[in-house]
C-alpha positions as CSV (number, residue, x, y, z in Angstrom):
1,X,-0.1,0.2,0.0
2,X,1.5,3.4,-0.7
3,X,1.0,6.9,0.9
4,X,-2.1,7.6,-1.4
5,X,-3.9,4.6,-1.2
6,X,-3.6,5.0,3.1
7,X,-4.5,8.4,2.7
8,X,-7.7,7.5,0.9
9,X,-8.4,5.0,3.6
10,X,-8.0,7.3,6.4
11,X,-9.8,10.1,5.0
12,X,-12.9,7.8,4.7
13,X,-12.7,7.1,8.3
14,X,-15.3,8.4,11.1
15,X,-14.0,11.4,12.4
16,X,-13.4,10.3,16.0
17,X,-11.2,7.2,14.5
18,X,-9.2,9.9,12.2
19,X,-8.7,11.5,15.7
20,X,-7.8,8.6,17.5
21,X,-5.2,8.1,15.1
22,X,-3.8,11.8,14.8
23,X,-3.1,11.4,18.5
24,X,-1.1,8.4,17.9
25,X,1.1,9.8,15.4
26,X,1.3,13.0,17.5
27,X,2.1,10.4,20.6
28,X,4.6,8.4,18.2
29,X,6.4,11.8,17.3
30,X,7.2,12.9,20.6
31,X,8.8,11.5,23.5
32,X,6.6,12.4,26.5
33,X,4.3,10.2,28.2
34,X,0.3,9.7,26.9
35,X,-1.0,12.0,30.3
36,X,1.6,14.8,29.6
37,X,0.0,14.8,25.9
38,X,-3.1,15.0,27.6
39,X,-2.6,17.3,29.6
40,X,-0.5,19.6,27.3
41,X,-3.7,18.9,24.9
42,X,-5.9,20.3,27.6
43,X,-3.8,23.3,28.4
44,X,-3.7,24.2,24.7
45,X,-7.8,23.3,24.1
46,X,-8.5,25.7,27.2
47,X,-6.2,28.8,25.3
48,X,-8.3,28.2,22.5
49,X,-11.8,28.1,23.6
50,X,-10.9,31.2,25.6
51,X,-9.6,33.1,22.3
52,X,-12.7,31.9,21.0
53,X,-15.2,33.3,23.6
54,X,-13.3,37.0,23.3
55,X,-14.0,37.0,19.6
56,X,-10.0,36.6,19.1
57,X,-10.7,34.1,17.0
58,X,-13.4,32.6,14.7
59,X,-14.6,28.7,13.7
60,X,-14.2,27.3,10.5
61,X,-16.3,24.5,9.5
62,X,-14.4,20.7,9.7
63,X,-16.0,20.5,6.2
64,X,-13.9,23.9,5.2
65,X,-10.9,22.4,6.9
66,X,-10.9,18.8,5.1
67,X,-11.5,21.3,1.9
68,X,-8.4,23.2,2.7
69,X,-6.3,20.3,4.0
70,X,-7.3,18.1,0.5
71,X,-6.0,21.6,-1.7
72,X,-3.0,21.8,0.2
73,X,-2.3,17.4,0.0
74,X,-2.9,17.8,-4.1
C-alpha cells in the first residue's frame, strides 16, 4: 500500500477514528507520555476556547478545513 492509498483509507474513517489515529501518530513523534500529552492538549484546548470566547478567533467548519487540507495535499 502506498501513501496515497493509505491517505484515502484514513480520510474515509469516521472523524473519531481519525482523531484517535492523529493522537497516536503525534505521540509516536514525541518523547512524552500519554498523560503529559493529554495535559498539554487540555491546556492548549482551554487557551483556544478562551480566544474564541472573547472573539479573537473565529471558528471554521470541519468541512472547510477538510477541503483546505485536501487542496494542500494535492
